C-alpha positions as protocol buffer text, in pm:
chain_id: "A"
residue {
  index: 1
  type: MET
  ca { x: -2897 y: -1797 z: 2591 }
}
residue {
  index: 2
  type: ILE
  ca { x: -2731 y: -1587 z: 2322 }
}
residue {
  index: 3
  type: TRP
  ca { x: -2356 y: -1595 z: 2378 }
}
residue {
  index: 4
  type: LYS
  ca { x: -2091 y: -1346 z: 2271 }
}
residue {
  index: 5
  type: SER
  ca { x: -1953 y: -1602 z: 2025 }
}
residue {
  index: 6
  type: HIS
  ca { x: -2300 y: -1627 z: 1865 }
}
residue {
  index: 7
  type: ILE
  ca { x: -2323 y: -1255 z: 1797 }
}
residue {
  index: 8
  type: PHE
  ca { x: -1967 y: -1249 z: 1660 }
}
residue {
  index: 9
  type: TYR
  ca { x: -2032 y: -1538 z: 1420 }
}
residue {
  index: 10
  type: TYR
  ca { x: -2353 y: -1371 z: 1305 }
}
residue {
  index: 11
  type: ALA
  ca { x: -2183 y: -1034 z: 1251 }
}
residue {
  index: 12
  type: VAL
  ca { x: -1916 y: -1204 z: 1039 }
}
residue {
  index: 13
  type: CYS
  ca { x: -2174 y: -1400 z: 837 }
}
residue {
  index: 14
  type: PRO
  ca { x: -2530 y: -1512 z: 931 }
}
residue {
  index: 15
  type: ARG
  ca { x: -2482 y: -1839 z: 739 }
}
residue {
  index: 16
  type: LYS
  ca { x: -2171 y: -1914 z: 947 }
}
residue {
  index: 17
  type: TYR
  ca { x: -2377 y: -1881 z: 1264 }
}
residue {
  index: 18
  type: TYR
  ca { x: -2644 y: -2109 z: 1115 }
}
residue {
  index: 19
  type: LEU
  ca { x: -2394 y: -2382 z: 1022 }
}
residue {
  index: 20
  type: ALA
  ca { x: -2203 y: -2366 z: 1351 }
}
residue {
  index: 21
  type: PHE
  ca { x: -2476 y: -2328 z: 1610 }
}
residue {
  index: 22
  type: VAL
  ca { x: -2801 y: -2446 z: 1449 }
}
residue {
  index: 23
  type: LYS
  ca { x: -2684 y: -2725 z: 1219 }
}
residue {
  index: 24
  type: LYS
  ca { x: -2395 y: -2788 z: 1463 }
}
residue {
  index: 25
  type: ILE
  ca { x: -2160 y: -2885 z: 1182 }
}
residue {
  index: 26
  type: LYS
  ca { x: -1812 y: -2954 z: 1313 }
}
residue {
  index: 27
  type: VAL
  ca { x: -1523 y: -2843 z: 1093 }
}
residue {
  index: 28
  type: ASN
  ca { x: -1152 y: -2845 z: 1157 }
}
residue {
  index: 29
  type: PRO
  ca { x: -1011 y: -2508 z: 1259 }
}
residue {
  index: 30
  type: THR
  ca { x: -754 y: -2337 z: 1041 }
}
residue {
  index: 31
  type: LYS
  ca { x: -396 y: -2307 z: 1161 }
}
residue {
  index: 32
  type: GLU
  ca { x: -441 y: -1929 z: 1181 }
}
residue {
  index: 33
  type: MET
  ca { x: -736 y: -1977 z: 1418 }
}
residue {
  index: 34
  type: VAL
  ca { x: -548 y: -2219 z: 1644 }
}
residue {
  index: 35
  type: PHE
  ca { x: -238 y: -2003 z: 1667 }
}
residue {
  index: 36
  type: GLY
  ca { x: -461 y: -1703 z: 1733 }
}
residue {
  index: 37
  type: ASN
  ca { x: -616 y: -1893 z: 2024 }
}
residue {
  index: 38
  type: LEU
  ca { x: -269 y: -1982 z: 2153 }
}
residue {
  index: 39
  type: PHE
  ca { x: -163 y: -1617 z: 2146 }
}
residue {
  index: 40
  type: HIS
  ca { x: -486 y: -1524 z: 2322 }
}
residue {
  index: 41
  type: LYS
  ca { x: -447 y: -1780 z: 2601 }
}
residue {
  index: 42
  type: THR
  ca { x: -82 y: -1699 z: 2674 }
}
residue {
  index: 43
  type: ARG
  ca { x: -179 y: -1334 z: 2721 }
}
residue {
  index: 44
  type: GLU
  ca { x: -470 y: -1437 z: 2940 }
}
residue {
  index: 45
  type: TYR
  ca { x: -233 y: -1634 z: 3166 }
}
residue {
  index: 46
  type: ILE
  ca { x: 13 y: -1344 z: 3192 }
}
residue {
  index: 47
  type: SER
  ca { x: -269 y: -1099 z: 3270 }
}
residue {
  index: 48
  type: LYS
  ca { x: -396 y: -1324 z: 3549 }
}
residue {
  index: 49
  type: ASN
  ca { x: -47 y: -1344 z: 3700 }
}
residue {
  index: 50
  type: GLU
  ca { x: 79 y: -992 z: 3633 }
}
residue {
  index: 51
  type: ASN
  ca { x: 20 y: -888 z: 3993 }
}
residue {
  index: 52
  type: LYS
  ca { x: 269 y: -1156 z: 4105 }
}
residue {
  index: 53
  type: ILE
  ca { x: 520 y: -1048 z: 3840 }
}
residue {
  index: 54
  type: LEU
  ca { x: 513 y: -680 z: 3932 }
}
residue {
  index: 55
  type: ARG
  ca { x: 552 y: -747 z: 4303 }
}
residue {
  index: 56
  type: ASN
  ca { x: 912 y: -844 z: 4225 }
}
residue {
  index: 57
  type: VAL
  ca { x: 994 y: -525 z: 4033 }
}
residue {
  index: 58
  type: ARG
  ca { x: 1206 y: -287 z: 4235 }
}
residue {
  index: 59
  type: MET
  ca { x: 1308 y: 75 z: 4193 }
}
residue {
  index: 60
  type: GLY
  ca { x: 1630 y: 87 z: 3996 }
}
residue {
  index: 61
  type: TYR
  ca { x: 1551 y: -217 z: 3783 }
}
residue {
  index: 62
  type: GLU
  ca { x: 1669 y: -177 z: 3426 }
}
residue {
  index: 63
  type: LEU
  ca { x: 1427 y: -263 z: 3145 }
}
residue {
  index: 64
  type: GLU
  ca { x: 1598 y: -599 z: 3089 }
}
residue {
  index: 65
  type: ASP
  ca { x: 1553 y: -687 z: 3458 }
}
residue {
  index: 66
  type: ILE
  ca { x: 1178 y: -631 z: 3431 }
}
residue {
  index: 67
  type: ILE
  ca { x: 1157 y: -832 z: 3108 }
}
residue {
  index: 68
  type: SER
  ca { x: 1333 y: -1117 z: 3292 }
}
residue {
  index: 69
  type: GLU
  ca { x: 1058 y: -1118 z: 3557 }
}
residue {
  index: 70
  type: TYR
  ca { x: 799 y: -1167 z: 3282 }
}
residue {
  index: 71
  type: ARG
  ca { x: 1008 y: -1437 z: 3112 }
}
residue {
  index: 72
  type: LYS
  ca { x: 987 y: -1651 z: 3426 }
}
residue {
  index: 73
  type: PHE
  ca { x: 621 y: -1712 z: 3336 }
}
residue {
  index: 74
  type: TYR
  ca { x: 689 y: -1815 z: 2976 }
}
residue {
  index: 75
  type: ASP
  ca { x: 678 y: -2193 z: 3028 }
}
residue {
  index: 76
  type: ASP
  ca { x: 365 y: -2187 z: 3243 }
}
residue {
  index: 77
  type: SER
  ca { x: 178 y: -1955 z: 3004 }
}
residue {
  index: 78
  type: LEU
  ca { x: 270 y: -2173 z: 2706 }
}
residue {
  index: 79
  type: ASN
  ca { x: 163 y: -2493 z: 2885 }
}
residue {
  index: 80
  type: TYR
  ca { x: -167 y: -2328 z: 2977 }
}
residue {
  index: 81
  type: ALA
  ca { x: -230 y: -2223 z: 2616 }
}
residue {
  index: 82
  type: ILE
  ca { x: -141 y: -2568 z: 2478 }
}
residue {
  index: 83
  type: THR
  ca { x: -368 y: -2742 z: 2731 }
}
residue {
  index: 84
  type: GLU
  ca { x: -658 y: -2511 z: 2642 }
}
residue {
  index: 85
  type: ASN
  ca { x: -610 y: -2587 z: 2270 }
}
residue {
  index: 86
  type: ALA
  ca { x: -499 y: -2951 z: 2294 }
}
residue {
  index: 87
  type: ARG
  ca { x: -780 y: -3094 z: 2079 }
}
residue {
  index: 88
  type: ASP
  ca { x: -729 y: -2854 z: 1788 }
}
residue {
  index: 89
  type: LEU
  ca { x: -352 y: -2892 z: 1799 }
}
residue {
  index: 90
  type: GLU
  ca { x: -392 y: -3268 z: 1777 }
}
residue {
  index: 91
  type: ILE
  ca { x: -633 y: -3240 z: 1483 }
}
residue {
  index: 92
  type: LEU
  ca { x: -392 y: -3019 z: 1289 }
}
residue {
  index: 93
  type: ASP
  ca { x: -88 y: -3221 z: 1401 }
}
residue {
  index: 94
  type: VAL
  ca { x: 108 y: -2904 z: 1473 }
}
residue {
  index: 95
  type: ASP
  ca { x: 475 y: -2958 z: 1547 }
}
residue {
  index: 96
  type: MET
  ca { x: 589 y: -2844 z: 1893 }
}
residue {
  index: 97
  type: GLU
  ca { x: 894 y: -2677 z: 1742 }
}
residue {
  index: 98
  type: GLU
  ca { x: 665 y: -2462 z: 1527 }
}
residue {
  index: 99
  type: ILE
  ca { x: 455 y: -2373 z: 1832 }
}
residue {
  index: 100
  type: ASN
  ca { x: 760 y: -2277 z: 2038 }
}
residue {
  index: 101
  type: GLU
  ca { x: 904 y: -2065 z: 1760 }
}
residue {
  index: 102
  type: ALA
  ca { x: 581 y: -1870 z: 1708 }
}
residue {
  index: 103
  type: MET
  ca { x: 501 y: -1832 z: 2079 }
}
residue {
  index: 104
  type: GLU
  ca { x: 852 y: -1730 z: 2181 }
}
residue {
  index: 105
  type: LYS
  ca { x: 859 y: -1449 z: 1925 }
}
residue {
  index: 106
  type: ASP
  ca { x: 509 y: -1329 z: 2013 }
}
residue {
  index: 107
  type: LEU
  ca { x: 554 y: -1342 z: 2389 }
}
residue {
  index: 108
  type: GLU
  ca { x: 894 y: -1174 z: 2380 }
}
residue {
  index: 109
  type: LEU
  ca { x: 737 y: -872 z: 2209 }
}
residue {
  index: 110
  type: TYR
  ca { x: 451 y: -879 z: 2459 }
}
residue {
  index: 111
  type: PHE
  ca { x: 690 y: -899 z: 2756 }
}
residue {
  index: 112
  type: ILE
  ca { x: 888 y: -603 z: 2623 }
}
residue {
  index: 113
  type: SER
  ca { x: 575 y: -390 z: 2586 }
}
residue {
  index: 114
  type: ARG
  ca { x: 452 y: -477 z: 2936 }
}
residue {
  index: 115
  type: ALA
  ca { x: 797 y: -413 z: 3084 }
}
residue {
  index: 116
  type: ILE
  ca { x: 820 y: -71 z: 2917 }
}
residue {
  index: 117
  type: ARG
  ca { x: 480 y: 16 z: 3066 }
}
residue {
  index: 118
  type: ALA
  ca { x: 595 y: -97 z: 3411 }
}
residue {
  index: 119
  type: LYS
  ca { x: 925 y: 92 z: 3398 }
}
residue {
  index: 120
  type: ARG
  ca { x: 763 y: 416 z: 3284 }
}
residue {
  index: 121
  type: THR
  ca { x: 502 y: 392 z: 3558 }
}
residue {
  index: 122
  type: MET
  ca { x: 761 y: 311 z: 3822 }
}
residue {
  index: 123
  type: GLU
  ca { x: 981 y: 606 z: 3727 }
}
residue {
  index: 124
  type: ALA
  ca { x: 695 y: 854 z: 3681 }
}
residue {
  index: 125
  type: LEU
  ca { x: 514 y: 773 z: 4007 }
}
residue {
  index: 126
  type: ARG
  ca { x: 815 y: 652 z: 4209 }
}
residue {
  index: 127
  type: ILE
  ca { x: 640 y: 332 z: 4315 }
}
residue {
  index: 128
  type: GLU
  ca { x: 766 y: -26 z: 4321 }
}
residue {
  index: 129
  type: ARG
  ca { x: 675 y: -384 z: 4414 }
}
residue {
  index: 130
  type: ASP
  ca { x: 331 y: -409 z: 4584 }
}
residue {
  index: 131
  type: ASP
  ca { x: 237 y: -48 z: 4502 }
}
residue {
  index: 132
  type: LEU
  ca { x: 333 y: -95 z: 4137 }
}
residue {
  index: 133
  type: ALA
  ca { x: 140 y: -422 z: 4123 }
}
residue {
  index: 134
  type: PHE
  ca { x: -167 y: -262 z: 4279 }
}
residue {
  index: 135
  type: TYR
  ca { x: -152 y: 30 z: 4036 }
}
residue {
  index: 136
  type: LEU
  ca { x: -103 y: -167 z: 3713 }
}
residue {
  index: 137
  type: ALA
  ca { x: -254 y: -508 z: 3792 }
}
residue {
  index: 138
  type: PRO
  ca { x: -480 y: -508 z: 4099 }
}
residue {
  index: 139
  type: GLU
  ca { x: -583 y: -850 z: 4225 }
}
residue {
  index: 140
  type: TRP
  ca { x: -946 y: -773 z: 4143 }
}
residue {
  index: 141
  type: ASN
  ca { x: -848 y: -725 z: 3778 }
}
residue {
  index: 142
  type: TYR
  ca { x: -1114 y: -884 z: 3558 }
}
residue {
  index: 143
  type: VAL
  ca { x: -959 y: -1127 z: 3308 }
}
residue {
  index: 144
  type: GLY
  ca { x: -1164 y: -1390 z: 3127 }
}
residue {
  index: 145
  type: TYR
  ca { x: -1465 y: -1266 z: 3324 }
}
residue {
  index: 146
  type: ARG
  ca { x: -1782 y: -1466 z: 3253 }
}
residue {
  index: 147
  type: ILE
  ca { x: -2122 y: -1298 z: 3278 }
}
residue {
  index: 148
  type: ILE
  ca { x: -2456 y: -1479 z: 3241 }
}
residue {
  index: 149
  type: ASP
  ca { x: -2753 y: -1243 z: 3243 }
}
residue {
  index: 150
  type: LYS
  ca { x: -3075 y: -1444 z: 3275 }
}
residue {
  index: 151
  type: LYS
  ca { x: -3288 y: -1130 z: 3244 }
}
residue {
  index: 152
  type: THR
  ca { x: -3173 y: -1048 z: 2889 }
}
residue {
  index: 153
  type: GLY
  ca { x: -3070 y: -1400 z: 2789 }
}
residue {
  index: 154
  type: PHE
  ca { x: -2721 y: -1271 z: 2702 }
}
residue {
  index: 155
  type: ALA
  ca { x: -2398 y: -1440 z: 2814 }
}
residue {
  index: 156
  type: GLY
  ca { x: -2027 y: -1433 z: 2740 }
}
residue {
  index: 157
  type: GLU
  ca { x: -1673 y: -1423 z: 2867 }
}
residue {
  index: 158
  type: ILE
  ca { x: -1518 y: -1077 z: 2858 }
}
residue {
  index: 159
  type: ASP
  ca { x: -1148 y: -1092 z: 2765 }
}
residue {
  index: 160
  type: ARG
  ca { x: -1060 y: -816 z: 3009 }
}
residue {
  index: 161
  type: ILE
  ca { x: -1236 y: -540 z: 3197 }
}
residue {
  index: 162
  type: ILE
  ca { x: -1042 y: -228 z: 3291 }
}
residue {
  index: 163
  type: ARG
  ca { x: -1172 y: -72 z: 3610 }
}
residue {
  index: 164
  type: ALA
  ca { x: -1087 y: 286 z: 3699 }
}
residue {
  index: 165
  type: LYS
  ca { x: -1262 y: 383 z: 4021 }
}
residue {
  index: 166
  type: ASN
  ca { x: -1631 y: 340 z: 3932 }
}
residue {
  index: 167
  type: GLU
  ca { x: -1579 y: 323 z: 3556 }
}
residue {
  index: 168
  type: PHE
  ca { x: -1566 y: -8 z: 3366 }
}
residue {
  index: 169
  type: TYR
  ca { x: -1420 y: -54 z: 3017 }
}
residue {
  index: 170
  type: PRO
  ca { x: -1456 y: -393 z: 2843 }
}
residue {
  index: 171
  type: VAL
  ca { x: -1164 y: -499 z: 2623 }
}
residue {
  index: 172
  type: GLU
  ca { x: -1185 y: -747 z: 2334 }
}
residue {
  index: 173
  type: ILE
  ca { x: -848 y: -901 z: 2244 }
}
residue {
  index: 174
  type: LYS
  ca { x: -787 y: -983 z: 1877 }
}
residue {
  index: 175
  type: THR
  ca { x: -476 y: -1164 z: 1753 }
}
residue {
  index: 176
  type: GLY
  ca { x: -558 y: -1165 z: 1381 }
}
residue {
  index: 177
  type: LYS
  ca { x: -475 y: -911 z: 1113 }
}
residue {
  index: 178
  type: PRO
  ca { x: -593 y: -564 z: 1223 }
}
residue {
  index: 179
  type: PRO
  ca { x: -757 y: -303 z: 1000 }
}
residue {
  index: 180
  type: VAL
  ca { x: -539 y: -16 z: 883 }
}
residue {
  index: 181
  type: GLU
  ca { x: -746 y: 216 z: 1100 }
}
residue {
  index: 182
  type: GLY
  ca { x: -1048 y: 192 z: 1324 }
}
residue {
  index: 183
  type: VAL
  ca { x: -1215 y: -134 z: 1424 }
}
residue {
  index: 184
  type: TYR
  ca { x: -1380 y: -405 z: 1214 }
}
residue {
  index: 185
  type: TYR
  ca { x: -1760 y: -391 z: 1229 }
}
residue {
  index: 186
  type: SER
  ca { x: -1789 y: -747 z: 1370 }
}
residue {
  index: 187
  type: HIS
  ca { x: -1547 y: -648 z: 1647 }
}
residue {
  index: 188
  type: LYS
  ca { x: -1755 y: -336 z: 1722 }
}
residue {
  index: 189
  type: ILE
  ca { x: -2065 y: -552 z: 1755 }
}
residue {
  index: 190
  type: GLN
  ca { x: -1883 y: -792 z: 1989 }
}
residue {
  index: 191
  type: ALA
  ca { x: -1750 y: -499 z: 2197 }
}
residue {
  index: 192
  type: CYS
  ca { x: -2100 y: -354 z: 2224 }
}
residue {
  index: 193
  type: PHE
  ca { x: -2243 y: -691 z: 2330 }
}
residue {
  index: 194
  type: SER
  ca { x: -1975 y: -711 z: 2602 }
}
residue {
  index: 195
  type: THR
  ca { x: -2066 y: -358 z: 2710 }
}
residue {
  index: 196
  type: ILE
  ca { x: -2432 y: -456 z: 2755 }
}
residue {
  index: 197
  type: LEU
  ca { x: -2323 y: -750 z: 2971 }
}
residue {
  index: 198
  type: VAL
  ca { x: -2098 y: -528 z: 3185 }
}
residue {
  index: 199
  type: GLU
  ca { x: -2367 y: -262 z: 3225 }
}
residue {
  index: 200
  type: ASN
  ca { x: -2619 y: -517 z: 3346 }
}
residue {
  index: 201
  type: ARG
  ca { x: -2370 y: -693 z: 3574 }
}
residue {
  index: 202
  type: PHE
  ca { x: -2234 y: -383 z: 3751 }
}
residue {
  index: 203
  type: LYS
  ca { x: -2546 y: -161 z: 3719 }
}
residue {
  index: 204
  type: ILE
  ca { x: -2350 y: 126 z: 3568 }
}
residue {
  index: 205
  type: PRO
  ca { x: -2358 y: 289 z: 3222 }
}
residue {
  index: 206
  type: VAL
  ca { x: -2061 y: 212 z: 2994 }
}
residue {
  index: 207
  type: ARG
  ca { x: -1994 y: 444 z: 2704 }
}
residue {
  index: 208
  type: LEU
  ca { x: -1653 y: 326 z: 2593 }
}
residue {
  index: 209
  type: SER
  ca { x: -1509 y: -13 z: 2507 }
}
residue {
  index: 210
  type: PHE
  ca { x: -1179 y: -117 z: 2347 }
}
residue {
  index: 211
  type: VAL
  ca { x: -1053 y: -366 z: 2091 }
}
residue {
  index: 212
  type: GLU
  ca { x: -689 y: -462 z: 2145 }
}
residue {
  index: 213
  type: TYR
  ca { x: -508 y: -567 z: 1827 }
}
residue {
  index: 214
  type: THR
  ca { x: -212 y: -763 z: 1953 }
}
residue {
  index: 215
  type: GLN
  ca { x: -16 y: -751 z: 1626 }
}
residue {
  index: 216
  type: LEU
  ca { x: 7 y: -373 z: 1670 }
}
residue {
  index: 217
  type: ASN
  ca { x: 8 y: -376 z: 2052 }
}
residue {
  index: 218
  type: GLU
  ca { x: -265 y: -115 z: 2023 }
}
residue {
  index: 219
  type: MET
  ca { x: -601 y: -63 z: 2192 }
}
residue {
  index: 220
  type: ARG
  ca { x: -857 y: 111 z: 1972 }
}
residue {
  index: 221
  type: PRO
  ca { x: -1168 y: 272 z: 2123 }
}
residue {
  index: 222
  type: VAL
  ca { x: -1526 y: 179 z: 2040 }
}
residue {
  index: 223
  type: PHE
  ca { x: -1777 y: 445 z: 2141 }
}
residue {
  index: 224
  type: ILE
  ca { x: -2099 y: 279 z: 2251 }
}
residue {
  index: 225
  type: ASP
  ca { x: -2405 y: 470 z: 2132 }
}
residue {
  index: 226
  type: GLU
  ca { x: -2771 y: 382 z: 2091 }
}
residue {
  index: 227
  type: ASP
  ca { x: -2734 y: 306 z: 1719 }
}
residue {
  index: 228
  type: LEU
  ca { x: -2471 y: 40 z: 1789 }
}
residue {
  index: 229
  type: LYS
  ca { x: -2686 y: -111 z: 2063 }
}
residue {
  index: 230
  type: LYS
  ca { x: -2981 y: -120 z: 1822 }
}
residue {
  index: 231
  type: ASP
  ca { x: -2764 y: -314 z: 1575 }
}
residue {
  index: 232
  type: VAL
  ca { x: -2684 y: -568 z: 1848 }
}
residue {
  index: 233
  type: LEU
  ca { x: -3050 y: -607 z: 1945 }
}
residue {
  index: 234
  type: ARG
  ca { x: -3150 y: -640 z: 1580 }
}
residue {
  index: 235
  type: MET
  ca { x: -2895 y: -919 z: 1535 }
}
residue {
  index: 236
  type: THR
  ca { x: -3009 y: -1102 z: 1848 }
}
residue {
  index: 237
  type: ASN
  ca { x: -3367 y: -1092 z: 1715 }
}
residue {
  index: 238
  type: GLU
  ca { x: -3249 y: -1231 z: 1381 }
}
residue {
  index: 239
  type: ILE
  ca { x: -3054 y: -1503 z: 1561 }
}
residue {
  index: 240
  type: SER
  ca { x: -3376 y: -1603 z: 1738 }
}
residue {
  index: 241
  type: LYS
  ca { x: -3548 y: -1635 z: 1398 }
}
residue {
  index: 242
  type: ILE
  ca { x: -3265 y: -1856 z: 1270 }
}
residue {
  index: 243
  type: ASN
  ca { x: -3297 y: -2074 z: 1580 }
}
residue {
  index: 244
  type: GLU
  ca { x: -3665 y: -2118 z: 1493 }
}
residue {
  index: 245
  type: GLY
  ca { x: -3592 y: -2244 z: 1140 }
}
residue {
  index: 246
  type: TYR
  ca { x: -3513 y: -1945 z: 917 }
}
residue {
  index: 247
  type: ILE
  ca { x: -3213 y: -2012 z: 686 }
}
residue {
  index: 248
  type: PRO
  ca { x: -3010 y: -1692 z: 639 }
}
residue {
  index: 249
  type: SER
  ca { x: -2820 y: -1580 z: 332 }
}
residue {
  index: 250
  type: LYS
  ca { x: -2442 y: -1562 z: 338 }
}
residue {
  index: 251
  type: ILE
  ca { x: -2206 y: -1267 z: 317 }
}
residue {
  index: 252
  type: ASN
  ca { x: -1928 y: -1285 z: 61 }
}
residue {
  index: 253
  type: ARG
  ca { x: -1643 y: -1339 z: 308 }
}
residue {
  index: 254
  type: CYS
  ca { x: -1570 y: -1697 z: 209 }
}
residue {
  index: 255
  type: GLU
  ca { x: -1198 y: -1686 z: 133 }
}
residue {
  index: 256
  type: THR
  ca { x: -1073 y: -1754 z: 487 }
}
residue {
  index: 257
  type: CYS
  ca { x: -1389 y: -1911 z: 636 }
}
residue {
  index: 258
  type: GLU
  ca { x: -1346 y: -2259 z: 782 }
}
residue {
  index: 259
  type: TYR
  ca { x: -1699 y: -2346 z: 666 }
}
residue {
  index: 260
  type: LYS
  ca { x: -1649 y: -2269 z: 297 }
}
residue {
  index: 261
  type: GLY
  ca { x: -1623 y: -2639 z: 212 }
}
residue {
  index: 262
  type: VAL
  ca { x: -1968 y: -2720 z: 357 }
}
residue {
  index: 263
  type: CYS
  ca { x: -2161 y: -2394 z: 308 }
}
């Protein structure tokens, strides 16, 4: 199987894919990577529980009241993220005070943005509680949705899938530094790979995907065309060659790579 993480590593640098998945060299993650994973997992937990949160939001709630409903899930979301990243946190010996400080600041901004969205929707559509929850976070919301397609040999976990009637829009969530404009090429490739998975799973064409840059609280569109799909298929073919013994060259993106000491 070729997984979404494989195509992302390859798009960043073919040699990185080779070291990680063919040579299976284990390296310690950077602190930036671990904290990025923590941010990612806290958001995943909130997304999975947002239906419960919004069921408590009533007409007339002030913004601070809605934020308070989100805050009730702070401890559980943090514990979930820490559990999911326990091994890496232990390796880096990260202090819990440092984790709490970073997570509290990040989640507070996230809670505010989600609360603003909820309040605007509630006031514009005059809906509350169950109706608000159904509109903004239906129980069939796809979060951390895993797809394994045996026909193509592709597999991966989609961060989130937005469903609007019979339309599906995959969303890749990125916690690192965003580009000034547009979407990084490696993120486009990953979004396109997710789109192929979603198309095959739900038997429906998908022409639009998104990359969410959490530092900006912004979702940027990725238009899926045949050229982008050809790039993905070309990369999967090259990955197959690497798996059979071909040693790829590296791309000069070594400054922040966790493999630079062994490449």
